[in-house]
C-alpha positions as a Markdown table, in Angstrom:
| # | Residue | x | y | z |
|---|---|---|---|---|
| 1 | Met | -105.9 | -84.3 | 64.2 |
| 2 | Gly | -106.1 | -82.6 | 60.7 |
| 3 | Glu | -103.2 | -81.1 | 58.9 |
| 4 | Asp | -102.7 | -77.3 | 59.0 |
| 5 | Tyr | -102.6 | -76.3 | 55.4 |
| 6 | Thr | -101.7 | -72.7 | 56.3 |
| 7 | Thr | -98.2 | -73.8 | 57.4 |
| 8 | Glu | -97.5 | -76.7 | 55.1 |
| 9 | Thr | -96.9 | -76.5 | 51.4 |
| 10 | Ile | -99.3 | -78.8 | 49.6 |
| 11 | Val | -97.7 | -78.4 | 46.2 |
| 12 | Trp | -94.1 | -79.3 | 45.7 |
| 13 | Gly | -91.6 | -78.6 | 42.9 |
| 14 | Val | -89.0 | -80.9 | 41.5 |
| 15 | Glu | -86.4 | -80.2 | 44.2 |
| 16 | Glu | -88.8 | -80.9 | 47.1 |
| 17 | Val | -90.0 | -84.2 | 45.5 |
| 18 | Ala | -86.4 | -85.3 | 44.8 |
| 19 | Ala | -85.3 | -84.6 | 48.3 |
| 20 | Phe | -88.3 | -86.4 | 49.7 |
| 21 | Leu | -87.8 | -89.5 | 47.5 |
| 22 | Asp | -84.0 | -89.3 | 47.8 |
| 23 | Val | -83.5 | -89.2 | 44.0 |
| 24 | Thr | -82.0 | -86.6 | 41.7 |
| 25 | Pro | -84.2 | -83.9 | 40.2 |
| 26 | Asp | -83.5 | -85.4 | 36.7 |
| 27 | Thr | -85.1 | -88.7 | 37.9 |
| 28 | Val | -88.2 | -86.8 | 39.1 |
| 29 | Arg | -88.5 | -85.0 | 35.8 |
| 30 | Asp | -88.0 | -88.3 | 33.8 |
| 31 | Gln | -90.6 | -90.1 | 35.9 |
| 32 | Ala | -93.1 | -87.3 | 35.5 |
| 33 | Arg | -92.6 | -87.2 | 31.7 |
| 34 | Arg | -93.2 | -91.0 | 31.6 |
| 35 | Ala | -96.3 | -90.6 | 33.9 |
| 36 | Leu | -94.7 | -92.8 | 36.6 |
| 37 | Leu | -94.9 | -89.9 | 39.0 |
| 38 | Pro | -98.2 | -87.9 | 39.0 |
| 39 | Gly | -97.5 | -84.2 | 38.3 |
| 40 | Arg | -98.4 | -81.3 | 36.1 |
| 41 | Lys | -96.3 | -78.9 | 34.1 |
| 42 | Val | -97.0 | -75.3 | 34.8 |
| 43 | Gly | -95.2 | -73.3 | 32.2 |
| 44 | Lys | -91.7 | -74.8 | 32.2 |
| 45 | Glu | -91.9 | -76.1 | 35.8 |
| 46 | Trp | -93.2 | -79.4 | 37.1 |
| 47 | Arg | -95.6 | -79.3 | 40.1 |
| 48 | Phe | -96.5 | -82.2 | 42.3 |
| 49 | Ser | -99.2 | -82.7 | 44.9 |
| 50 | Arg | -97.5 | -83.4 | 48.2 |
| 51 | Gln | -100.1 | -86.0 | 49.0 |
| 52 | Ala | -99.5 | -87.9 | 45.7 |
| 53 | Ala | -95.7 | -87.8 | 46.3 |
| 54 | Ile | -96.2 | -89.3 | 49.8 |
| 55 | Ala | -98.6 | -92.0 | 48.7 |
C-alpha cells in the first residue's frame, strides 16, 4: 500500500538524518558539504529528502 504523505515528513533536517543514520549532526553536515549525502541548503539550514536518506 502507498505511503500516507499527510502524516509522514518527506523532508528531514540534519537532526532527523543524524538520528536515522546513527551519526552526529556534524557528520551529516560534513557529508552534505562534500556531496556524499544528497541535500540542499535552504538559508542556513540543510534539508534532505527522506527517500534519499533511506536509499
